[in-house]
C-alpha positions in Angstrom: 123.2 74.8 140.5 125.8 77.1 138.8 123.7 80.1 138.3 125.3 82.6 136.2 124.1 86.2 136.2 124.7 89.6 133.8 123.0 92.6 134.6 123.2 96.2 132.6 121.6 99.5 133.3 119.4 101.6 130.6 121.3 104.5 131.4 118.8 106.0 133.7 119.6 103.7 136.7 117.2 101.2 135.9 118.6 97.9 135.3 117.7 94.5 133.4 119.0 91.6 134.8 119.8 87.9 132.6 120.0 84.9 134.9 120.9 80.9 133.5 121.4 78.1 135.0 118.9 78.0 137.3 115.6 77.1 135.6 114.6 74.9 132.7 118.4 73.1 132.6 117.4 70.5 130.2 116.3 73.0 127.4 119.3 73.5 125.0 119.1 77.4 126.4 117.3 79.0 129.2 117.4 82.5 130.9 115.4 84.4 133.2 115.2 88.1 132.2 114.4 90.8 135.0 113.1 94.1 134.9 111.8 95.5 138.4 109.4 92.6 139.0 108.7 92.0 135.6 110.3 88.5 134.7 110.2 86.1 131.5 111.6 82.8 131.0 113.1 81.8 127.5 113.8 78.8 126.7 115.3 77.0 123.4 115.2 73.9 121.6 116.8 72.6 118.5 116.6 69.4 117.2 120.3 67.5 116.3 119.7 67.2 112.5 117.3 68.1 110.2 114.3 66.5 108.1 115.0 65.4 104.6 113.8 67.3 101.9 113.6 70.8 104.4 114.8 74.1 102.7 113.9 76.4 105.1 114.4 76.5 109.2 111.1 75.3 111.0 111.0 77.9 113.6 108.5 78.3 116.1 108.1 81.7 118.2 105.4 80.9 120.7 105.2 84.1 123.7 102.6 83.7 126.8 101.8 85.1 129.1 100.8 83.5 132.8 98.0 84.7 134.5 99.5 83.8 138.0 102.1 86.5 136.9 99.6 89.2 137.5 97.8 87.3 140.5 94.7 86.7 138.2 92.9 83.7 137.4 91.8 83.3 133.7 88.1 83.7 132.6 86.0 81.3 130.4 85.3 77.7 131.5 88.1 75.9 131.6 89.9 78.6 134.0 93.4 77.4 132.5 95.7 79.5 130.1 94.2 78.5 126.4 95.5 79.3 122.7 97.7 82.4 122.2 95.5 86.0 122.5 95.8 88.1 119.5 98.4 90.1 121.8 100.6 87.0 122.5 100.4 86.4 118.8 101.8 89.9 117.9 104.6 89.5 120.5 105.3 86.3 119.1 105.5 87.6 115.7 108.0 90.6 116.4 110.4 87.8 118.3 110.1 86.0 115.5 110.7 88.4 112.7 113.6 89.6 114.5 115.4 86.0 115.2 114.6 84.0 111.5 117.2 86.4 109.8 119.9 85.6 112.4 120.2 81.8 111.8 122.6 80.3 109.1 120.6 79.9 105.9 121.6 76.4 105.6 120.4 75.4 109.4 117.2 73.8 108.9 116.5 72.0 112.4 113.4 72.2 114.0 113.8 74.9 116.7 111.3 75.9 119.1 111.9 79.1 121.5 109.5 79.8 124.2 109.0 82.9 126.3 106.7 83.0 129.3 105.5 86.0 131.5 106.0 84.3 134.7 106.1 87.6 137.1 104.5 90.9 136.4 105.1 94.5 137.1 102.0 96.5 136.3 104.2 99.4 135.2 106.7 97.6 132.8 105.8 96.3 129.3 106.8 92.9 129.1 107.1 92.8 125.1 109.8 94.8 125.0 111.9 92.4 126.7 110.8 89.3 124.9 113.4 89.6 122.0 116.3 89.7 124.4 115.2 86.8 126.3 114.7 84.7 123.6 118.1 86.0 122.3 119.8 85.4 125.1 118.3 81.7 125.4 120.0 81.2 122.0 123.1 82.9 123.3 124.2 80.3 126.2 123.0 77.3 123.6 125.2 75.9 121.3 122.7 76.2 118.7 124.2 78.2 115.6 123.2 82.2 115.6 124.4 85.1 113.8 123.4 87.2 116.4 122.8 88.1 119.5 120.0 90.7 118.9 118.1 92.6 121.0 114.6 94.7 121.0 113.6 97.5 122.6 110.8 100.0 123.0 111.4 103.8 122.4 109.1 106.5 122.8 109.1 109.9 122.6 107.6 111.5 125.8 107.2 115.1 126.4 109.8 115.4 123.9 112.2 113.2 124.8 113.4 109.8 123.7 113.2 107.4 126.5 114.3 103.2 125.9 111.4 101.3 127.4 109.3 103.7 129.1 107.1 102.9 132.1 103.5 102.4 131.5 102.0 105.2 133.0 104.4 107.4 130.8 103.3 106.2 127.6 100.0 107.5 128.1 101.6 110.8 126.9 103.7 109.2 124.3 103.5 110.9 120.3 105.7 108.1 119.4 106.5 104.5 120.2 108.3 102.1 118.3 109.5 98.6 119.1 113.1 98.4 117.2 115.0 95.3 117.2 118.8 94.8 115.5 122.3 93.6 116.2 125.4 95.0 117.0 126.1 96.9 113.8 122.4 96.6 112.1 118.4 97.2 112.5 116.6 93.9 111.4 113.0 94.9 112.5 110.7 98.0 113.4 106.9 98.3 114.0 105.1 101.2 115.9 102.7 104.0 116.0 103.0 107.8 115.9 101.3 111.2 116.0 102.2 112.3 112.4 105.7 112.6 112.8 108.3 113.4 110.1 110.8 110.9 108.7 113.9 112.7 110.1 112.5 112.1 113.5 111.5 108.4 112.7 115.3 108.0 111.9 116.3 109.6 114.8 114.2 107.0 117.2 115.4 104.5 115.3 119.4 105.8 115.4 118.8 106.0 119.6 117.2 102.6 119.9 120.4 101.0 118.4 122.6 102.7 120.6 120.6 100.7 123.4 120.5 97.7 121.8 124.5 97.9 121.5 124.6 97.5 125.0 121.9 94.6 125.6 123.8 92.7 122.9 127.2 93.2 124.4 125.9 91.6 127.6 124.2 88.5 125.9 127.7 88.3 124.5 129.8 88.4 128.0 126.9 86.0 129.8 127.6 83.5 126.7 131.2 83.7 127.4 130.9 83.1 131.2 128.7 79.7 130.0 131.3 78.6 128.0 128.9 78.7 125.0 130.5 80.3 122.3 131.3 77.3 120.1 128.0 76.7 118.3 127.3 72.7 117.2 128.6 71.5 113.9 125.8 70.7 111.3 125.2 69.4 107.7 121.7 70.1 106.4 122.4 70.8 102.6 123.1 68.6 99.9 125.0 70.2 97.3 126.0 69.3 93.3 127.7 72.3 92.1 127.9 70.3 88.8 124.2 70.5 88.6 124.2 74.1 90.0 126.2 75.3 86.9 124.2 73.2 84.4 121.1 75.1 86.1 122.6 78.4 85.6 123.5 77.8 82.0 120.3 76.6 80.7 117.8 78.8 82.7 119.2 82.3 83.6 118.5 83.9 80.0 115.3 82.5 80.0 114.5 83.3 83.3 115.9 86.8 82.7 113.9 87.5 79.4 110.8 86.3 81.1 111.4 88.7 84.0 111.6 91.5 81.3 108.9 90.9 79.5 106.2 92.5 81.6 103.6 90.2 81.9 101.0 89.5 84.7 101.6 87.5 88.0 100.1 84.4 86.5 101.2 84.6 83.2 104.8 84.8 84.7 104.5 81.9 87.0 103.3 80.1 83.9 106.3 80.8 82.1 109.1 80.4 85.2 107.1 76.5 85.8 107.6 75.9 82.0 111.3 76.5 82.0 112.0 74.4 85.1 110.1 71.6 83.7 112.0 71.6 80.7 115.3 71.6 82.4 114.3 68.6 84.8 113.1 66.8 81.5 117.0 67.2 79.8 118.2 65.4 83.4 116.3 62.4 82.3 113.4 60.4 83.5 114.7 58.6 86.3 115.8 61.3 88.6 116.5 60.7 92.4 114.9 62.8 94.7 117.9 64.5 96.0 118.6 65.5 92.0 115.2 66.7 91.5 115.0 69.0 95.4 118.5 70.3 94.0 117.3 71.5 90.8 114.4 73.3 92.4 116.9 75.0 94.8 119.2 76.3 92.0 116.4 77.6 90.0 115.2 79.5 93.0 118.4 81.0 93.2 118.5 82.0 88.9 115.1 83.5 89.3 116.9 85.3 92.3 120.0 86.5 90.4 117.5 87.2 87.4 115.3 89.5 88.7 117.6 91.7 90.9 120.4 92.1 88.3 117.1 93.6 86.1 116.3 95.8 88.5 119.9 97.1 89.2 121.6 96.4 85.9 118.3 98.2 83.5 115.9 99.6 86.7 112.8 97.6 85.3 111.1 95.1 87.7 109.1 92.0 86.9 105.8 94.5 85.6 108.0 96.7 83.6 107.9 99.6 86.2 110.7 102.0 87.1 111.6 101.4 90.7 109.6 105.0 92.2 106.5 104.0 89.7 103.1 102.8 91.8 101.1 100.4 89.9 97.3 101.9 88.8 94.7 102.4 91.3 91.4 102.4 91.5 88.8 102.9 93.8 84.7 103.0 94.5 82.7 103.8 98.2 79.5 102.4 98.8 79.7 99.5 96.9 77.6 96.9 99.3 74.2 98.8 99.8 73.4 97.2 103.6 77.1 98.1 104.9 77.3 101.1 107.4 80.1 101.9 105.4 82.1 100.1 102.4 85.2 100.8 99.9 86.7 98.7 97.2 90.2 99.5 97.1 92.4 97.9 94.0 96.0 98.7 93.4 97.4 96.6 90.6 96.9 92.6 91.2 95.9 93.5 95.0 92.5 94.1 95.9 90.6 94.8 99.4 86.7 94.8 100.3 86.6 96.5 103.4 83.2 97.0 105.1 82.6 99.7 108.7 80.0 98.5 111.0 79.0 100.8 113.5 77.9 99.2 117.1 76.9 100.3 120.1 79.0 99.8 124.0 77.8 96.2 124.4 79.7 95.6 121.2 82.7 96.3 122.9 85.9 93.9 122.6 86.4 92.8 126.2 90.0 91.8 126.3 90.9 89.3 129.4 94.8 89.1 129.0 97.3 88.5 132.3 98.6 91.9 131.6 96.2 94.1 129.4 92.3 93.6 130.1 89.9 96.2 129.1 87.4 97.2 126.6 87.9 98.3 122.8 86.2 100.1 121.2 87.8 100.1 117.8 88.2 96.4 116.2 89.8 95.5 112.3 89.8 92.1 111.2 91.9 91.3 107.7 91.0 88.0 105.9 93.4 86.5 103.5 91.4 83.6 101.6 93.1 81.2 99.2 91.4 82.5 96.0 93.2 86.0 96.2 96.1 84.3 95.2 94.5 81.4 93.0 95.1 78.9 95.5 93.2 76.3 96.9 93.7 76.3 101.1 91.0 74.9 103.8 89.4 78.4 106.0 91.1 77.6 109.3 90.4 81.2 110.5 92.7 84.0 111.2 96.1 82.6 111.3 99.4 84.6 112.8 100.2 86.5 109.5 96.2 88.0 109.5 96.4 88.9 112.6 99.8 90.9 112.1 99.0 92.9 109.2 95.2 93.2 110.5 97.0 95.1 113.7 99.3 97.2 111.2 96.3 98.4 109.2 94.4 98.9 112.9 97.5 101.2 114.6 97.3 103.3 111.4 93.5 104.1 111.4 92.9 104.2 114.8 95.6 107.6 115.0 92.6 109.3 113.0 89.9 108.4 114.5 87.5 111.0 116.1 87.4 111.5 120.1 85.1 109.8 122.3 82.4 112.7 122.4 82.2 112.7 118.6 82.1 109.1 118.0 80.2 107.1 120.2 80.1 104.1 118.1 82.0 101.2 118.3 83.9 100.4 115.5 84.6 97.2 113.1 86.2 97.2 110.3 86.4 93.7 108.1 89.1 93.5 105.2 88.2 90.7 102.9 91.7 90.2 100.3 90.2 89.6 96.6 93.5 89.5 94.8 97.2 89.7 96.4 100.1 90.7 94.8 101.8 92.8 97.5 101.2 94.7 100.2 97.3 93.6 100.8 98.0 95.2 104.6 98.5 98.5 102.5 95.4 97.9 100.6 93.4 97.6 103.8 94.5 101.3 105.1 93.5 102.8 102.0 90.5 100.8 101.9 89.7 101.0 105.2 89.8 105.1 105.5 87.9 105.1 102.2 85.0 103.1 104.3 85.3 105.1 107.3 84.7 108.5 105.1 81.8 106.7 103.1 80.1 105.8 106.7 80.4 109.3 107.9 82.7 108.5 110.4 84.6 112.3 110.9 88.6 110.9 110.9 90.8 114.0 111.7 92.5 113.2 108.0 92.8 110.3 105.6 95.5 107.9 105.8 97.0 105.8 102.5 100.4 103.5 103.2 102.7 102.0 101.0 105.4 99.0 101.1 108.9 99.6 99.9 111.3 97.6 99.0 114.7 97.0 98.7 117.8 95.3 96.3 121.3 95.2 97.1 124.9 94.0 95.8 127.0 94.2 98.1 130.0 93.5 95.6 129.4 96.4 93.9 127.9 99.0 96.7 124.9 99.2 94.2 121.4 99.5 95.6 118.0 100.3 94.4 114.8 101.1 96.6 111.3 100.1 95.3 108.3 101.7 96.0 104.8 99.5 95.9 106.9 96.4 95.7 105.1 93.0 94.3 105.0 89.5 96.1 107.8 88.2 94.2 109.9 91.5 94.8 109.0 91.0 98.8 109.7 87.5 98.8 113.3 87.6 96.6 114.6 91.7 97.9 116.0 92.7 101.0 113.7 94.6 102.7 109.8 94.9 103.3 108.9 98.1 104.8 105.4 99.6 105.1 104.8 103.2 105.6 101.4 104.5 106.7 100.3 108.2 107.0 98.5 111.2 106.1 99.5 114.3 104.3 101.2 115.8 107.9 103.5 112.6 108.4 103.8 109.3 109.7 101.5 107.4 111.3 102.9 103.8 111.6 105.5 101.2 110.1 106.7 98.2 110.1 110.1 97.1 108.4 111.7 94.1 108.0 115.5 93.6 107.1 117.0 90.6 105.6 120.6 91.9 104.8 123.3 92.9 107.2 124.7 96.1 106.7 121.6 98.8 105.8 123.4 102.3 106.0 121.2 105.2 107.5 121.8 106.8 104.5 119.2 104.4 102.6 117.1 104.0 105.5 116.5 107.9 105.1 116.1 107.6 101.2 113.7 104.5 101.5 111.3 106.9 103.7 111.7 109.8 101.6 110.3 108.2 98.5 108.2 106.2 100.7 106.8 109.9 101.3 106.3 110.5 97.6 104.6 107.8 96.9 102.0 107.9 100.1 101.1 111.1 98.7 100.5 110.0 95.9 98.4 107.5 96.6 96.8 109.8 99.0 95.9 111.9 95.8 93.8 109.2 93.8 92.1 108.0 97.0 90.7 111.9 97.3 89.2 111.2 93.4 86.8 109.1 95.2 86.1 110.9 98.3 88.2 113.6 99.8 86.4 114.1 103.0 83.7 111.8 105.4 80.0 112.6 104.5 78.0 114.9 105.9 76.0 112.3 108.2 75.9 108.7 108.4 73.5 106.5 106.2 69.9 106.2 106.5 70.0 102.6 107.6 73.2 102.9 110.2 72.3 103.1 114.1 72.0 106.6 115.9 73.4 107.0 119.2 72.6 109.6 121.4 74.9 110.5 124.9 73.5 111.5 128.1 75.3 112.8 131.1 73.2 112.3 134.4 74.1 112.9 137.9 75.4 109.9 139.7 72.7 109.4 142.2 70.3 108.3 139.0 72.2 105.7 138.1 70.7 103.2 140.5 66.8 104.8 139.4 67.6 104.2 135.8 68.9 100.5 136.1 66.0 99.9 139.0 66.3 96.8 141.2 67.7 93.7 139.7 68.1 96.2 136.3 63.9 96.1 136.2 63.8 99.7 135.0 66.2 100.0 132.0 65.0 96.3 131.0 61.5 97.6 130.5 62.8 101.0 128.9 64.5 98.6 126.2 61.8 96.5 125.8 59.0 99.1 125.1 61.3 101.5 123.1 63.0 99.3 121.0 66.5 100.9 122.0 69.4 99.0 123.4 70.7 101.3 126.3 73.6 101.4 128.6 75.0 103.2 131.3 78.4 103.5 132.9 79.8 106.0 136.2 82.7 107.9 135.0 83.8 110.5 137.9 80.6 111.2 139.5 78.6 111.0 136.6 76.6 108.8 134.6 77.6 108.4 130.8 73.9 106.8 129.4 74.2 105.9 125.5 71.1 105.1 123.6 71.8 103.0 120.5 69.0 102.6 118.1 68.2 102.3 114.3 65.4 105.0 114.6 64.5 108.3 115.6 61.4 107.4 117.1 62.9 104.6 119.7 66.0 106.6 120.9 63.8 110.1 121.4 61.3 107.3 123.7 63.7 106.5 125.7 65.6 109.9 126.2 62.1 111.2 127.4 61.9 108.2 129.9 65.8 108.5 131.5 64.9 112.8 131.4 62.0 112.0 133.5 64.1 109.7 135.8 67.3 111.8 136.4 65.6 115.0 136.2 65.7 117.0 140.1 62.5 118.0 140.9 61.8 122.0 141.0 60.4 124.0 143.5 57.7 126.1 142.3 56.8 123.5 139.2 54.2 122.0 138.0 53.9 118.3 137.3 51.5 115.8 136.1 51.2 112.9 138.7 50.0 109.7 139.4 48.6 109.1 142.6 50.3 106.0 144.1 48.7 105.6 147.6 45.9 106.6 150.1 46.3 107.5 153.3 44.1 108.7 155.8 46.1 112.2 155.9 46.4 112.4 152.4 47.7 110.6 149.2 51.2 110.0 148.0 51.7 111.2 144.2 54.3 110.0 141.7 55.7 113.4 140.3 58.6 111.7 138.2 59.4 108.2 137.7 60.4 106.8 141.2 59.9 110.2 143.3 56.6 110.4 145.2 55.9 113.3 147.2 52.9 114.0 149.8 49.9 115.9 148.8 48.4 116.6 152.0 44.7 116.2 152.7 44.7 120.0 153.3 46.4 121.1 150.2 43.7 119.1 147.8 41.1 121.9 147.8 40.4 124.9 149.2 37.4 123.3 151.2 38.2 121.6 154.0 37.8 117.8 153.9 37.5 115.7 156.6 38.4 112.2 155.2 40.2 111.0 152.0 37.3 108.8 151.4 36.0 109.3 147.6 38.4 111.8 146.6 40.8 109.7 144.8 41.8 106.5 143.7 44.9 104.8 143.0 46.3 105.4 139.4 44.4 108.5 139.4 46.0 111.9 137.5 46.2 114.6 139.6 48.1 118.2 138.6 50.0 119.4 141.7 52.7 122.3 142.2 56.0 120.9 144.2 56.0 123.6 146.9 59.1 122.5 149.0 61.8 119.8 149.5 62.9 119.7 152.9 66.5 118.0 154.3 65.4 114.8 154.0 64.4 115.3 150.5 60.6 114.8 151.2 58.5 116.8 148.8 55.3 118.7 150.1 53.0 119.1 147.1 49.7 121.2 146.4 46.8 121.0 144.5 44.7 123.8 146.0 47.5 126.2 144.7 46.7 125.4 141.4 42.9 126.1 142.0 41.2 129.2 141.7 40.8 130.6 145.5 37.2 130.9 146.3 36.0 134.6 147.3 36.2 135.4 150.9 32.8 134.8 152.8 31.3 137.5 154.4 31.5 138.4 158.1 29.2 136.2 160.2 27.1 138.6 162.7 28.0 139.5 165.9 26.3 137.2 168.2 27.4 134.0 166.0 31.0 134.9 166.6 32.7 132.5 168.9 33.8 134.3 172.2 
């Protein structure tokens, strides 16, 4: 084995090591990245040659956590790693978005990157190492790549910016971003924060980039040690410069005119399709597949140039707007009468119908991952059906795109949810995209805010979101920042930058860049323009609803939370859950109980007040502590020769001694009580063992004293 290692310092004594030459040597490239006890194995394989007719990079990136890495056995029936969890999909997307722009535009080989967590340190997040591992695997291969890149987490903890902080420190973070970049540029940003300013965000990204530069340099040095500085040769694209000139000459002016015509998405698409069809017809009836393919490819280049030039030269966009104008907005709440909260949010040709459902603790989502496990009380699901773009597409469930878009909206709204004391509910938000032409994830944020307020959830502040675009010309240096981008502007532009926030500041962002050399000045300008658009959208939303409803809807379920002493948890549950199941069955309420510290937190969930009141009464009776001197209505549980045991509270019996039943002396218990009789008693005392002494006669009038007996009858 020729094992080669390269390590570097994070600047605070912590080190990261990259090793190659030991594992997975038949892959085109493989490395193991280690920080503490966390180890990631990353491999890359890329086919030689490309499939005919492919004009894009067929890249797949999969991140998977092995349960053995954390010393755990997977749950479920199969007890093995199954399909990727949402968490793993999100990390896969983060790496994919950082890597994809770095491959040459004309490289079309099937390429697969696989990253596996093979050892886990509970205090070190593996996701911030995944991009580094993937890039390093490509760096030590012969696959063409314009990297390396790296990916780091930057967080502000106790007022200080930190790179790749420990898990237990992240709990105090007011800002947390994953940032990816090359030696020169930033290519991807995603994260969340506590209403920070645009300046703070730029500072954090700059701080992260300094760490990225060090990690990229380490990869370059590793590649030199391995001897993989020369990449494989390839030829994946046919070309016909004469045809290209023909396409541009015949179609550019027509495409420019359509782009400037201020038509709808559908009309514009039909017009572009007609231009292409008419041009192809001029080539003859029996053109070969290569010519047909190249004609479509060059026509796409025409669209790319024409639409971008229209913006840069005239400041006009496809729908006639200038660069700062947000499309018309309308919204409505309470559209669905049976939902606990609902909203329709429409911006231009993008529309979201969003619902809020309130549930109990039993509705929490169980997270069973190798690194992250526990329960989640806030869920946001994003659906993107084919009809939203006028397409026929099978419904195969949530894909990676849906998971990623939903996660960005979830990050945004999570920041303004009330605390547990103010909101005991499990909350599920579902955004169904009914129309889409740009930034449906930001429509989800806006519709989600409106639906939460419609449901009566006391959010800290309304949140809105905006998607920003960028068009640049490297030759002239001209650029245009676009507010509220269309789908075509996303596809043909150089940046997709989504920003969400309240009136006070930014709460989440997601940025993807497709160009090199984004200046910090441009990024700052984009953030400031995004703030302007974000506040405009907030004002439009406030016209529909500005603050949460005072109360939940009449048909919404109610939750009452009780705190009981830890010692009563068992009594509320009962043997084998008998007591709590009986209460749920008889009251109709759903009851859950959790031990927190030295207390038991009981949540009672029902859709009507009577059920809640009945459950509260029974639980209070079980968890109440008997008070000496108090009077109780008890039930005779058993009869003994020396008295009776009376239940004064559920599960709490006391002894009513024969001498305490009546002022008249009783010689026997025969015929005094029978089991089940109701009896009023007073609690006289509770001894050290918890045994209770009861009295009935203390509640009865004391009979008058008998007159003194004659002296001769007194005992000697």
